[in-house]
C-alpha positions as CSV (number, residue, x, y, z in Angstrom):
1,M,0.0,0.0,0.0
2,R,3.0,2.3,-0.5
3,Y,1.1,4.4,-3.0
4,A,-2.4,4.2,-1.6
5,R,-2.7,7.9,-1.1
6,N,-2.0,8.5,-4.8
7,R,-5.5,7.1,-5.5
8,L,-6.8,10.6,-4.8
9,Y,-5.4,11.8,-8.2
10,I,-4.3,8.8,-10.3
11,Q,-5.9,5.4,-11.0
12,E,-4.3,2.1,-9.9
13,E,-3.6,1.2,-13.6
14,E,-1.7,4.5,-14.0
15,Q,0.2,3.9,-10.9
16,E,1.3,0.5,-12.1
17,A,2.3,1.9,-15.5
18,I,4.6,4.6,-14.1
19,K,6.4,2.1,-11.8
20,N,8.4,0.6,-14.7
21,I,8.9,3.7,-16.9
22,P,12.7,4.3,-17.2
23,I,13.5,7.8,-16.0
24,L,16.9,9.4,-16.1
25,F,18.1,12.2,-13.8
26,A,21.1,13.9,-15.3
27,G,22.5,16.3,-12.8
28,C,21.8,15.5,-9.1
29,G,21.8,19.0,-7.8
30,I,18.3,20.4,-8.0
31,G,17.5,17.1,-9.7
32,S,18.0,15.4,-6.3
33,N,14.7,17.0,-5.1
34,I,12.9,16.0,-8.3
35,A,14.2,12.5,-8.1
36,E,12.9,12.0,-4.6
37,C,9.5,13.3,-5.5
38,A,9.4,11.0,-8.5
39,L,10.3,8.0,-6.4
40,R,7.7,8.9,-3.8
41,F,5.1,9.2,-6.5
42,G,5.9,5.8,-7.8
43,F,8.6,5.8,-10.4
44,E,10.7,2.8,-9.5
45,N,13.0,2.5,-12.6
46,I,15.5,5.3,-12.0
47,T,18.9,6.1,-13.4
48,I,21.0,8.8,-11.8
49,V,24.0,10.4,-13.6
50,D,26.3,13.1,-12.1
51,G,30.1,13.4,-11.9
52,D,30.0,16.1,-9.2
53,T,30.5,15.9,-5.5
54,I,28.5,17.6,-2.7
55,E,29.7,20.9,-1.3
56,L,28.5,22.9,1.7
57,S,27.1,25.5,-0.7
58,N,24.7,22.8,-2.1
59,L,22.9,22.2,1.1
60,N,20.5,25.1,0.9
61,R,18.8,23.9,-2.2
62,Q,19.8,20.3,-2.9
63,N,18.6,17.1,-1.1
64,Y,21.8,16.4,0.8
65,T,23.0,16.8,4.4
66,E,26.4,17.8,5.9
67,E,27.2,14.1,6.3
68,N,27.2,13.9,2.5
69,I,29.8,16.7,1.9
70,S,32.7,15.5,-0.4
71,Q,30.7,12.5,-1.5
72,S,29.5,11.7,-5.0
73,K,26.1,13.3,-5.7
74,A,25.0,10.4,-7.7
75,E,25.9,7.8,-5.1
76,S,24.5,9.8,-2.2
77,L,21.2,10.3,-4.0
78,Y,21.2,6.6,-4.9
79,N,21.6,5.7,-1.2
80,R,18.9,8.2,-0.1
81,L,16.4,6.8,-2.7
82,K,17.1,3.2,-1.8
83,S,16.5,4.1,1.9
84,I,13.1,5.3,0.9
85,N,12.2,2.3,-1.3
86,P,14.7,-0.5,-1.3
87,E,12.7,-2.5,-3.8
88,A,13.0,0.2,-6.5
89,K,15.4,-0.4,-9.4
90,I,17.9,2.4,-9.1
91,N,21.2,2.7,-10.8
92,F,23.8,5.5,-10.7
93,H,26.8,6.6,-12.7
94,Y,29.4,8.8,-11.2
95,E,30.3,10.6,-14.4
96,F,29.3,13.6,-16.4
97,I,27.4,13.1,-19.6
98,T,29.6,13.8,-22.6
99,E,29.3,13.3,-26.4
100,E,31.2,10.0,-26.0
101,N,28.8,8.4,-23.4
102,L,25.5,10.1,-24.3
103,D,24.1,7.3,-26.4
104,K,25.0,4.6,-23.8
105,I,23.5,6.6,-20.9
106,I,20.2,7.7,-22.6
107,S,19.4,4.4,-24.4
108,N,16.3,2.8,-23.1
109,Q,15.2,5.9,-21.2
110,K,11.6,7.1,-21.7
111,I,11.9,10.3,-19.6
112,I,15.1,12.4,-19.1
113,I,15.3,15.2,-16.7
114,N,18.4,17.3,-16.9
115,A,18.6,19.5,-13.8
């Protein structure tokens, strides 16, 4: 019954459909907030890509804590999301998207959010 309250605004069939839609978060700064909202809404097939690390100046607007400073944004967000829903299929890549890896990273994604 993880998503029972979502029935106020989406149907059960819609909830089941979004569960498996592959969604990519490229950039885990502001994207960290969006990713958590997406997971809590029911997206459970998430890929996270970011080659940056967390700095103190990120904490006022990104979904990290002081314990995360100097850690990979992608891995920290992965750990946070898995702590919310350990059953979700979540992958992370600690790298920036470049021309060389773009096709590999975005293949099979249905939704891409670059934040």
